[in-house]
NUDREN-108398 format. One record per residue (C-alpha): residue in three letters; residue number from 1; y negated, x, z. Coordinates in steps of 0.2 Angstrom, whole numbers. Layout:
BEGIN
<site><resn>ala</resn><resi>NUM</resi><py>Y</py><px>X</px><pz>Z</pz></site>
...
***
This chain:
BEGIN
<site><resn>met</resn><resi>1</resi><py>-618</py><px>458</px><pz>469</pz></site>
<site><resn>ile</resn><resi>2</resi><py>-600</py><px>465</px><pz>466</pz></site>
<site><resn>ser</resn><resi>3</resi><py>-596</py><px>463</px><pz>485</pz></site>
<site><resn>trp</resn><resi>4</resi><py>-601</py><px>445</px><pz>484</pz></site>
<site><resn>leu</resn><resi>5</resi><py>-590</py><px>442</px><pz>468</pz></site>
<site><resn>glu</resn><resi>6</resi><py>-576</py><px>450</px><pz>477</pz></site>
<site><resn>ser</resn><resi>7</resi><py>-577</py><px>438</px><pz>492</pz></site>
<site><resn>leu</resn><resi>8</resi><py>-575</py><px>423</px><pz>480</pz></site>
<site><resn>pro</resn><resi>9</resi><py>-558</py><px>415</px><pz>475</pz></site>
<site><resn>thr</resn><resi>10</resi><py>-552</py><px>421</px><pz>458</pz></site>
<site><resn>gly</resn><resi>11</resi><py>-556</py><px>405</px><pz>450</pz></site>
<site><resn>ser</resn><resi>12</resi><py>-574</py><px>404</px><pz>456</pz></site>
<site><resn>ala</resn><resi>13</resi><py>-577</py><px>422</px><pz>452</pz></site>
<site><resn>gly</resn><resi>14</resi><py>-570</py><px>420</px><pz>435</pz></site>
<site><resn>ile</resn><resi>15</resi><py>-582</py><px>404</px><pz>432</pz></site>
<site><resn>val</resn><resi>16</resi><py>-597</py><px>414</px><pz>438</pz></site>
<site><resn>val</resn><resi>17</resi><py>-594</py><px>430</px><pz>427</pz></site>
<site><resn>ile</resn><resi>18</resi><py>-586</py><px>422</px><pz>412</pz></site>
<site><resn>gly</resn><resi>19</resi><py>-596</py><px>406</px><pz>412</pz></site>
<site><resn>gly</resn><resi>20</resi><py>-612</py><px>414</px><pz>416</pz></site>
<site><resn>phe</resn><resi>21</resi><py>-610</py><px>427</px><pz>402</pz></site>
<site><resn>val</resn><resi>22</resi><py>-606</py><px>414</px><pz>389</pz></site>
<site><resn>leu</resn><resi>23</resi><py>-620</py><px>402</px><pz>394</pz></site>
<site><resn>ile</resn><resi>24</resi><py>-633</py><px>416</px><pz>393</pz></site>
<site><resn>ala</resn><resi>25</resi><py>-626</py><px>422</px><pz>376</pz></site>
<site><resn>leu</resn><resi>26</resi><py>-627</py><px>404</px><pz>369</pz></site>
<site><resn>thr</resn><resi>27</resi><py>-644</py><px>401</px><pz>376</pz></site>
<site><resn>ile</resn><resi>28</resi><py>-652</py><px>417</px><pz>369</pz></site>
<site><resn>gly</resn><resi>29</resi><py>-643</py><px>413</px><pz>352</pz></site>
<site><resn>met</resn><resi>30</resi><py>-650</py><px>396</px><pz>351</pz></site>
<site><resn>ile</resn><resi>31</resi><py>-668</py><px>403</px><pz>355</pz></site>
<site><resn>val</resn><resi>32</resi><py>-666</py><px>416</px><pz>341</pz></site>
<site><resn>gln</resn><resi>33</resi><py>-660</py><px>402</px><pz>329</pz></site>
<site><resn>arg</resn><resi>34</resi><py>-676</py><px>392</px><pz>332</pz></site>
<site><resn>leu</resn><resi>35</resi><py>-688</py><px>407</px><pz>331</pz></site>
<site><resn>thr</resn><resi>36</resi><py>-680</py><px>415</px><pz>316</pz></site>
<site><resn>pro</resn><resi>37</resi><py>-678</py><px>407</px><pz>298</pz></site>
<site><resn>ser</resn><resi>38</resi><py>-660</py><px>404</px><pz>294</pz></site>
<site><resn>glu</resn><resi>39</resi><py>-663</py><px>410</px><pz>276</pz></site>
<site><resn>val</resn><resi>40</resi><py>-668</py><px>428</px><pz>282</pz></site>
<site><resn>arg</resn><resi>41</resi><py>-653</py><px>430</px><pz>293</pz></site>
<site><resn>thr</resn><resi>42</resi><py>-641</py><px>422</px><pz>279</pz></site>
<site><resn>ala</resn><resi>43</resi><py>-647</py><px>435</px><pz>266</pz></site>
<site><resn>his</resn><resi>44</resi><py>-640</py><px>449</px><pz>277</pz></site>
<site><resn>asn</resn><resi>45</resi><py>-624</py><px>442</px><pz>282</pz></site>
<site><resn>asp</resn><resi>46</resi><py>-613</py><px>454</px><pz>272</pz></site>
<site><resn>arg</resn><resi>47</resi><py>-621</py><px>470</px><pz>278</pz></site>
<site><resn>ala</resn><resi>48</resi><py>-622</py><px>463</px><pz>296</pz></site>
<site><resn>gly</resn><resi>49</resi><py>-604</py><px>458</px><pz>296</pz></site>
<site><resn>phe</resn><resi>50</resi><py>-599</py><px>476</px><pz>291</pz></site>
<site><resn>ile</resn><resi>51</resi><py>-609</py><px>484</px><pz>305</pz></site>
<site><resn>leu</resn><resi>52</resi><py>-603</py><px>471</px><pz>317</pz></site>
<site><resn>ala</resn><resi>53</resi><py>-585</py><px>476</px><pz>313</pz></site>
<site><resn>val</resn><resi>54</resi><py>-589</py><px>494</px><pz>317</pz></site>
<site><resn>ile</resn><resi>55</resi><py>-598</py><px>490</px><pz>333</pz></site>
<site><resn>gly</resn><resi>56</resi><py>-583</py><px>478</px><pz>338</pz></site>
<site><resn>val</resn><resi>57</resi><py>-570</py><px>492</px><pz>335</pz></site>
<site><resn>ile</resn><resi>58</resi><py>-580</py><px>504</px><pz>345</pz></site>
<site><resn>tyr</resn><resi>59</resi><py>-583</py><px>492</px><pz>360</pz></site>
<site><resn>ala</resn><resi>60</resi><py>-565</py><px>486</px><pz>359</pz></site>
<site><resn>val</resn><resi>61</resi><py>-559</py><px>504</px><pz>361</pz></site>
<site><resn>leu</resn><resi>62</resi><py>-571</py><px>507</px><pz>376</pz></site>
<site><resn>leu</resn><resi>63</resi><py>-565</py><px>490</px><pz>384</pz></site>
<site><resn>ala</resn><resi>64</resi><py>-547</py><px>495</px><pz>382</pz></site>
<site><resn>phe</resn><resi>65</resi><py>-549</py><px>512</px><pz>389</pz></site>
<site><resn>val</resn><resi>66</resi><py>-558</py><px>506</px><pz>405</pz></site>
<site><resn>ala</resn><resi>67</resi><py>-546</py><px>491</px><pz>407</pz></site>
<site><resn>ile</resn><resi>68</resi><py>-530</py><px>502</px><pz>405</pz></site>
<site><resn>gly</resn><resi>69</resi><py>-537</py><px>515</px><pz>418</pz></site>
<site><resn>val</resn><resi>70</resi><py>-541</py><px>501</px><pz>431</pz></site>
<site><resn>trp</resn><resi>71</resi><py>-524</py><px>493</px><pz>428</pz></site>
<site><resn>glu</resn><resi>72</resi><py>-515</py><px>510</px><pz>430</pz></site>
<site><resn>arg</resn><resi>73</resi><py>-525</py><px>514</px><pz>446</pz></site>
<site><resn>phe</resn><resi>74</resi><py>-520</py><px>496</px><pz>453</pz></site>
<site><resn>gln</resn><resi>75</resi><py>-502</py><px>500</px><pz>449</pz></site>
<site><resn>gln</resn><resi>76</resi><py>-503</py><px>517</px><pz>457</pz></site>
<site><resn>ala</resn><resi>77</resi><py>-510</py><px>509</px><pz>473</pz></site>
<site><resn>glu</resn><resi>78</resi><py>-496</py><px>497</px><pz>474</pz></site>
<site><resn>ser</resn><resi>79</resi><py>-482</py><px>509</px><pz>470</pz></site>
<site><resn>arg</resn><resi>80</resi><py>-489</py><px>521</px><pz>483</pz></site>
<site><resn>ser</resn><resi>81</resi><py>-488</py><px>508</px><pz>496</pz></site>
<site><resn>tyr</resn><resi>82</resi><py>-470</py><px>504</px><pz>492</pz></site>
<site><resn>glu</resn><resi>83</resi><py>-466</py><px>523</px><pz>492</pz></site>
<site><resn>glu</resn><resi>84</resi><py>-474</py><px>526</px><pz>509</pz></site>
<site><resn>ala</resn><resi>85</resi><py>-464</py><px>511</px><pz>516</pz></site>
<site><resn>gly</resn><resi>86</resi><py>-448</py><px>518</px><pz>508</pz></site>
<site><resn>ala</resn><resi>87</resi><py>-451</py><px>535</px><pz>516</pz></site>
<site><resn>leu</resn><resi>88</resi><py>-454</py><px>528</px><pz>533</pz></site>
<site><resn>ala</resn><resi>89</resi><py>-438</py><px>517</px><pz>531</pz></site>
<site><resn>thr</resn><resi>90</resi><py>-428</py><px>533</px><pz>528</pz></site>
<site><resn>val</resn><resi>91</resi><py>-435</py><px>542</px><pz>543</pz></site>
<site><resn>tyr</resn><resi>92</resi><py>-432</py><px>526</px><pz>554</pz></site>
<site><resn>arg</resn><resi>93</resi><py>-414</py><px>524</px><pz>548</pz></site>
<site><resn>asp</resn><resi>94</resi><py>-410</py><px>543</px><pz>550</pz></site>
<site><resn>ala</resn><resi>95</resi><py>-417</py><px>544</px><pz>568</pz></site>
<site><resn>gly</resn><resi>96</resi><py>-402</py><px>535</px><pz>574</pz></site>
<site><resn>ser</resn><resi>97</resi><py>-392</py><px>551</px><pz>571</pz></site>
<site><resn>phe</resn><resi>98</resi><py>-401</py><px>560</px><pz>585</pz></site>
<site><resn>asp</resn><resi>99</resi><py>-402</py><px>559</px><pz>603</pz></site>
<site><resn>gly</resn><resi>100</resi><py>-419</py><px>553</px><pz>608</pz></site>
<site><resn>gly</resn><resi>101</resi><py>-421</py><px>544</px><pz>591</pz></site>
<site><resn>glu</resn><resi>102</resi><py>-427</py><px>529</px><pz>600</pz></site>
<site><resn>arg</resn><resi>103</resi><py>-444</py><px>537</px><pz>604</pz></site>
<site><resn>leu</resn><resi>104</resi><py>-447</py><px>541</px><pz>585</pz></site>
<site><resn>arg</resn><resi>105</resi><py>-442</py><px>523</px><pz>580</pz></site>
<site><resn>ala</resn><resi>106</resi><py>-454</py><px>516</px><pz>592</pz></site>
<site><resn>leu</resn><resi>107</resi><py>-468</py><px>527</px><pz>585</pz></site>
<site><resn>leu</resn><resi>108</resi><py>-464</py><px>522</px><pz>567</pz></site>
<site><resn>arg</resn><resi>109</resi><py>-463</py><px>503</px><pz>572</pz></site>
<site><resn>ala</resn><resi>110</resi><py>-480</py><px>504</px><pz>581</pz></site>
<site><resn>tyr</resn><resi>111</resi><py>-488</py><px>513</px><pz>566</pz></site>
<site><resn>val</resn><resi>112</resi><py>-482</py><px>500</px><pz>553</pz></site>
<site><resn>lys</resn><resi>113</resi><py>-488</py><px>486</px><pz>564</pz></site>
<site><resn>thr</resn><resi>114</resi><py>-505</py><px>495</px><pz>565</pz></site>
<site><resn>ile</resn><resi>115</resi><py>-505</py><px>496</px><pz>546</pz></site>
<site><resn>val</resn><resi>116</resi><py>-502</py><px>477</px><pz>544</pz></site>
<site><resn>glu</resn><resi>117</resi><py>-513</py><px>471</px><pz>558</pz></site>
<site><resn>asp</resn><resi>118</resi><py>-528</py><px>483</px><pz>558</pz></site>
<site><resn>glu</resn><resi>119</resi><py>-528</py><px>495</px><pz>543</pz></site>
<site><resn>trp</resn><resi>120</resi><py>-525</py><px>483</px><pz>529</pz></site>
<site><resn>pro</resn><resi>121</resi><py>-538</py><px>470</px><pz>535</pz></site>
<site><resn>gln</resn><resi>122</resi><py>-551</py><px>485</px><pz>535</pz></site>
<site><resn>met</resn><resi>123</resi><py>-546</py><px>490</px><pz>518</pz></site>
<site><resn>glu</resn><resi>124</resi><py>-548</py><px>472</px><pz>511</pz></site>
<site><resn>arg</resn><resi>125</resi><py>-566</py><px>472</px><pz>519</pz></site>
<site><resn>gly</resn><resi>126</resi><py>-570</py><px>489</px><pz>510</pz></site>
<site><resn>glu</resn><resi>127</resi><py>-571</py><px>498</px><pz>526</pz></site>
<site><resn>lys</resn><resi>128</resi><py>-568</py><px>517</px><pz>523</pz></site>
<site><resn>ser</resn><resi>129</resi><py>-557</py><px>526</px><pz>536</pz></site>
<site><resn>tyr</resn><resi>130</resi><py>-549</py><px>543</px><pz>531</pz></site>
<site><resn>ala</resn><resi>131</resi><py>-545</py><px>548</px><pz>549</pz></site>
<site><resn>pro</resn><resi>132</resi><py>-526</py><px>553</px><pz>551</pz></site>
<site><resn>ser</resn><resi>133</resi><py>-516</py><px>541</px><pz>561</pz></site>
<site><resn>pro</resn><resi>134</resi><py>-511</py><px>547</px><pz>579</pz></site>
<site><resn>leu</resn><resi>135</resi><py>-495</py><px>537</px><pz>578</pz></site>
<site><resn>leu</resn><resi>136</resi><py>-489</py><px>544</px><pz>561</pz></site>
<site><resn>glu</resn><resi>137</resi><py>-494</py><px>562</px><pz>567</pz></site>
<site><resn>ala</resn><resi>138</resi><py>-485</py><px>560</px><pz>583</pz></site>
<site><resn>ala</resn><resi>139</resi><py>-470</py><px>554</px><pz>573</pz></site>
<site><resn>asp</resn><resi>140</resi><py>-471</py><px>569</px><pz>562</pz></site>
<site><resn>arg</resn><resi>141</resi><py>-471</py><px>580</px><pz>577</pz></site>
<site><resn>glu</resn><resi>142</resi><py>-456</py><px>571</px><pz>584</pz></site>
<site><resn>val</resn><resi>143</resi><py>-446</py><px>573</px><pz>568</pz></site>
<site><resn>arg</resn><resi>144</resi><py>-449</py><px>592</px><pz>569</pz></site>
<site><resn>ser</resn><resi>145</resi><py>-444</py><px>593</px><pz>587</pz></site>
<site><resn>leu</resn><resi>146</resi><py>-427</py><px>583</px><pz>585</pz></site>
<site><resn>pro</resn><resi>147</resi><py>-412</py><px>592</px><pz>594</pz></site>
<site><resn>val</resn><resi>148</resi><py>-402</py><px>599</px><pz>580</pz></site>
<site><resn>arg</resn><resi>149</resi><py>-384</py><px>603</px><pz>586</pz></site>
<site><resn>ser</resn><resi>150</resi><py>-374</py><px>604</px><pz>570</pz></site>
<site><resn>gln</resn><resi>151</resi><py>-375</py><px>608</px><pz>552</pz></site>
<site><resn>arg</resn><resi>152</resi><py>-374</py><px>589</px><pz>548</pz></site>
<site><resn>leu</resn><resi>153</resi><py>-389</py><px>585</px><pz>559</pz></site>
<site><resn>ala</resn><resi>154</resi><py>-399</py><px>600</px><pz>551</pz></site>
<site><resn>gly</resn><resi>155</resi><py>-397</py><px>592</px><pz>534</pz></site>
<site><resn>ile</resn><resi>156</resi><py>-402</py><px>575</px><pz>540</pz></site>
<site><resn>gln</resn><resi>157</resi><py>-418</py><px>583</px><pz>548</pz></site>
<site><resn>ile</resn><resi>158</resi><py>-422</py><px>591</px><pz>532</pz></site>
<site><resn>gln</resn><resi>159</resi><py>-421</py><px>574</px><pz>523</pz></site>
<site><resn>met</resn><resi>160</resi><py>-432</py><px>566</px><pz>536</pz></site>
<site><resn>leu</resn><resi>161</resi><py>-445</py><px>580</px><pz>535</pz></site>
<site><resn>ala</resn><resi>162</resi><py>-446</py><px>578</px><pz>516</pz></site>
<site><resn>ala</resn><resi>163</resi><py>-448</py><px>559</px><pz>519</pz></site>
<site><resn>met</resn><resi>164</resi><py>-462</py><px>562</px><pz>532</pz></site>
<site><resn>asp</resn><resi>165</resi><py>-471</py><px>573</px><pz>520</pz></site>
<site><resn>leu</resn><resi>166</resi><py>-470</py><px>560</px><pz>507</pz></site>
<site><resn>ala</resn><resi>167</resi><py>-476</py><px>546</px><pz>519</pz></site>
<site><resn>leu</resn><resi>168</resi><py>-491</py><px>557</px><pz>524</pz></site>
<site><resn>met</resn><resi>169</resi><py>-496</py><px>561</px><pz>506</pz></site>
<site><resn>asp</resn><resi>170</resi><py>-494</py><px>542</px><pz>501</pz></site>
<site><resn>arg</resn><resi>171</resi><py>-505</py><px>537</px><pz>516</pz></site>
<site><resn>gln</resn><resi>172</resi><py>-519</py><px>549</px><pz>511</pz></site>
<site><resn>thr</resn><resi>173</resi><py>-518</py><px>542</px><pz>493</pz></site>
<site><resn>arg</resn><resi>174</resi><py>-518</py><px>524</px><pz>499</pz></site>
<site><resn>leu</resn><resi>175</resi><py>-534</py><px>527</px><pz>510</pz></site>
<site><resn>thr</resn><resi>176</resi><py>-543</py><px>536</px><pz>496</pz></site>
<site><resn>ile</resn><resi>177</resi><py>-538</py><px>527</px><pz>480</pz></site>
<site><resn>asp</resn><resi>178</resi><py>-549</py><px>512</px><pz>485</pz></site>
<site><resn>ala</resn><resi>179</resi><py>-564</py><px>523</px><pz>490</pz></site>
<site><resn>gly</resn><resi>180</resi><py>-572</py><px>524</px><pz>473</pz></site>
<site><resn>gly</resn><resi>181</resi><py>-572</py><px>511</px><pz>459</pz></site>
<site><resn>ile</resn><resi>182</resi><py>-578</py><px>513</px><pz>441</pz></site>
<site><resn>asn</resn><resi>183</resi><py>-593</py><px>525</px><pz>439</pz></site>
<site><resn>ser</resn><resi>184</resi><py>-610</py><px>516</px><pz>439</pz></site>
<site><resn>ile</resn><resi>185</resi><py>-614</py><px>524</px><pz>422</pz></site>
<site><resn>met</resn><resi>186</resi><py>-598</py><px>517</px><pz>415</pz></site>
<site><resn>trp</resn><resi>187</resi><py>-603</py><px>500</px><pz>421</pz></site>
<site><resn>asp</resn><resi>188</resi><py>-620</py><px>502</px><pz>412</pz></site>
<site><resn>val</resn><resi>189</resi><py>-611</py><px>507</px><pz>396</pz></site>
<site><resn>leu</resn><resi>190</resi><py>-599</py><px>492</px><pz>397</pz></site>
<site><resn>ile</resn><resi>191</resi><py>-614</py><px>480</px><pz>400</pz></site>
<site><resn>leu</resn><resi>192</resi><py>-625</py><px>487</px><pz>387</pz></site>
<site><resn>gly</resn><resi>193</resi><py>-611</py><px>488</px><pz>375</pz></site>
<site><resn>ala</resn><resi>194</resi><py>-607</py><px>469</px><pz>378</pz></site>
<site><resn>ile</resn><resi>195</resi><py>-626</py><px>465</px><pz>375</pz></site>
<site><resn>val</resn><resi>196</resi><py>-627</py><px>475</px><pz>359</pz></site>
<site><resn>thr</resn><resi>197</resi><py>-611</py><px>467</px><pz>352</pz></site>
<site><resn>val</resn><resi>198</resi><py>-615</py><px>449</px><pz>356</pz></site>
<site><resn>ala</resn><resi>199</resi><py>-633</py><px>452</px><pz>350</pz></site>
<site><resn>phe</resn><resi>200</resi><py>-627</py><px>457</px><pz>333</pz></site>
<site><resn>thr</resn><resi>201</resi><py>-620</py><px>440</px><pz>331</pz></site>
<site><resn>tyr</resn><resi>202</resi><py>-638</py><px>433</px><pz>331</pz></site>
<site><resn>leu</resn><resi>203</resi><py>-642</py><px>442</px><pz>315</pz></site>
<site><resn>phe</resn><resi>204</resi><py>-630</py><px>430</px><pz>306</pz></site>
<site><resn>gly</resn><resi>205</resi><py>-637</py><px>414</px><pz>297</pz></site>
<site><resn>phe</resn><resi>206</resi><py>-626</py><px>398</px><pz>299</pz></site>
<site><resn>asp</resn><resi>207</resi><py>-628</py><px>381</px><pz>290</pz></site>
<site><resn>arg</resn><resi>208</resi><py>-622</py><px>372</px><pz>306</pz></site>
<site><resn>thr</resn><resi>209</resi><py>-627</py><px>376</px><pz>324</pz></site>
<site><resn>leu</resn><resi>210</resi><py>-609</py><px>371</px><pz>329</pz></site>
<site><resn>met</resn><resi>211</resi><py>-602</py><px>386</px><pz>320</pz></site>
<site><resn>gln</resn><resi>212</resi><py>-615</py><px>398</px><pz>327</pz></site>
<site><resn>ala</resn><resi>213</resi><py>-611</py><px>392</px><pz>344</pz></site>
<site><resn>leu</resn><resi>214</resi><py>-592</py><px>394</px><pz>341</pz></site>
<site><resn>met</resn><resi>215</resi><py>-594</py><px>412</px><pz>335</pz></site>
<site><resn>ile</resn><resi>216</resi><py>-606</py><px>417</px><pz>349</pz></site>
<site><resn>gly</resn><resi>217</resi><py>-596</py><px>408</px><pz>362</pz></site>
<site><resn>gly</resn><resi>218</resi><py>-579</py><px>414</px><pz>357</pz></site>
<site><resn>leu</resn><resi>219</resi><py>-584</py><px>432</px><pz>356</pz></site>
<site><resn>ser</resn><resi>220</resi><py>-594</py><px>431</px><pz>373</pz></site>
<site><resn>phe</resn><resi>221</resi><py>-579</py><px>423</px><pz>381</pz></site>
<site><resn>leu</resn><resi>222</resi><py>-567</py><px>437</px><pz>376</pz></site>
<site><resn>ile</resn><resi>223</resi><py>-579</py><px>451</px><pz>381</pz></site>
<site><resn>ala</resn><resi>224</resi><py>-582</py><px>442</px><pz>398</pz></site>
<site><resn>leu</resn><resi>225</resi><py>-564</py><px>439</px><pz>401</pz></site>
<site><resn>val</resn><resi>226</resi><py>-560</py><px>458</px><pz>399</pz></site>
<site><resn>ile</resn><resi>227</resi><py>-575</py><px>463</px><pz>410</pz></site>
<site><resn>phe</resn><resi>228</resi><py>-569</py><px>450</px><pz>423</pz></site>
<site><resn>leu</resn><resi>229</resi><py>-552</py><px>458</px><pz>423</pz></site>
<site><resn>val</resn><resi>230</resi><py>-559</py><px>475</px><pz>425</pz></site>
<site><resn>leu</resn><resi>231</resi><py>-570</py><px>469</px><pz>440</pz></site>
<site><resn>ala</resn><resi>232</resi><py>-556</py><px>460</px><pz>448</pz></site>
<site><resn>leu</resn><resi>233</resi><py>-544</py><px>475</px><pz>448</pz></site>
<site><resn>asp</resn><resi>234</resi><py>-558</py><px>489</px><pz>451</pz></site>
<site><resn>tyr</resn><resi>235</resi><py>-554</py><px>490</px><pz>469</pz></site>
<site><resn>pro</resn><resi>236</resi><py>-535</py><px>488</px><pz>472</pz></site>
<site><resn>phe</resn><resi>237</resi><py>-536</py><px>483</px><pz>490</pz></site>
<site><resn>arg</resn><resi>238</resi><py>-551</py><px>471</px><pz>489</pz></site>
<site><resn>gly</resn><resi>239</resi><py>-556</py><px>455</px><pz>482</pz></site>
<site><resn>ser</resn><resi>240</resi><py>-545</py><px>440</px><pz>478</pz></site>
<site><resn>ile</resn><resi>241</resi><py>-533</py><px>450</px><pz>467</pz></site>
<site><resn>his</resn><resi>242</resi><py>-527</py><px>465</px><pz>477</pz></site>
<site><resn>val</resn><resi>243</resi><py>-512</py><px>474</px><pz>483</pz></site>
<site><resn>thr</resn><resi>244</resi><py>-505</py><px>465</px><pz>498</pz></site>
<site><resn>pro</resn><resi>245</resi><py>-496</py><px>473</px><pz>513</pz></site>
<site><resn>glu</resn><resi>246</resi><py>-480</py><px>465</px><pz>508</pz></site>
<site><resn>ala</resn><resi>247</resi><py>-471</py><px>482</px><pz>508</pz></site>
<site><resn>phe</resn><resi>248</resi><py>-475</py><px>485</px><pz>526</pz></site>
<site><resn>arg</resn><resi>249</resi><py>-471</py><px>467</px><pz>531</pz></site>
<site><resn>ser</resn><resi>250</resi><py>-454</py><px>469</px><pz>523</pz></site>
<site><resn>leu</resn><resi>251</resi><py>-452</py><px>486</px><pz>532</pz></site>
<site><resn>leu</resn><resi>252</resi><py>-454</py><px>478</px><pz>549</pz></site>
<site><resn>glu</resn><resi>253</resi><py>-440</py><px>466</px><pz>544</pz></site>
<site><resn>ser</resn><resi>254</resi><py>-429</py><px>481</px><pz>539</pz></site>
<site><resn>phe</resn><resi>255</resi><py>-433</py><px>489</px><pz>556</pz></site>
<site><resn>asn</resn><resi>256</resi><py>-427</py><px>473</px><pz>565</pz></site>
<site><resn>ala</resn><resi>257</resi><py>-411</py><px>473</px><pz>555</pz></site>
<site><resn>ile</resn><resi>258</resi><py>-408</py><px>492</px><pz>558</pz></site>
<site><resn>gly</resn><resi>259</resi><py>-411</py><px>490</px><pz>577</pz></site>
<site><resn>ala</resn><resi>260</resi><py>-421</py><px>499</px><pz>590</pz></site>
***
């Protein structure tokens, strides 16, 4: 179900999730109104309102906790991609200081093209691959074997080694951060909490059906909106809202500007 929603455009997925949730909530609310005398529900409005306020606060805290966690992971995935690209740019630029740096630059260029053309589409499809990149590993070995003939070159090599270590670490994070989304138990809690919160509005008695529909519909819309946001950002590299390979596309342009 989640994979199917991820394949939809953002607008269509939002309509399905938010519109579906609101429609179901309103339909059940109308059924409850017809089956339950309004006088019974109205007599308990004050006490039901107090309990709903407590439930609403608890569920709002839960929603905020999950939404912030998902957003932070999305931002981490994006920043890791740019950090990896920045580290590779440093190695590529410094390679020009060494004899034979052309081979290192060729390896880095081929690696970045592989990311844009092969790895990223696989990540967008949710295909898991944690295997090390032969091209990046070869580039790392090339950095370690560069001919160092002066103190200045030794300092440059140390900087390149640090950048390569950062790129390797960022690559591993990039490949694994999208492996697991929100725990299934957390999803169960979110959905059950939404059902309980909305269901409590059915205990209120209203003189007019329109006011009941506005209350139930407004609350359902807000809850569904946040749930949709969590769903859209759950996997940083998948779905219509995802981290793009723009950092590596820009890196290829930088390579062209620096030269071979």
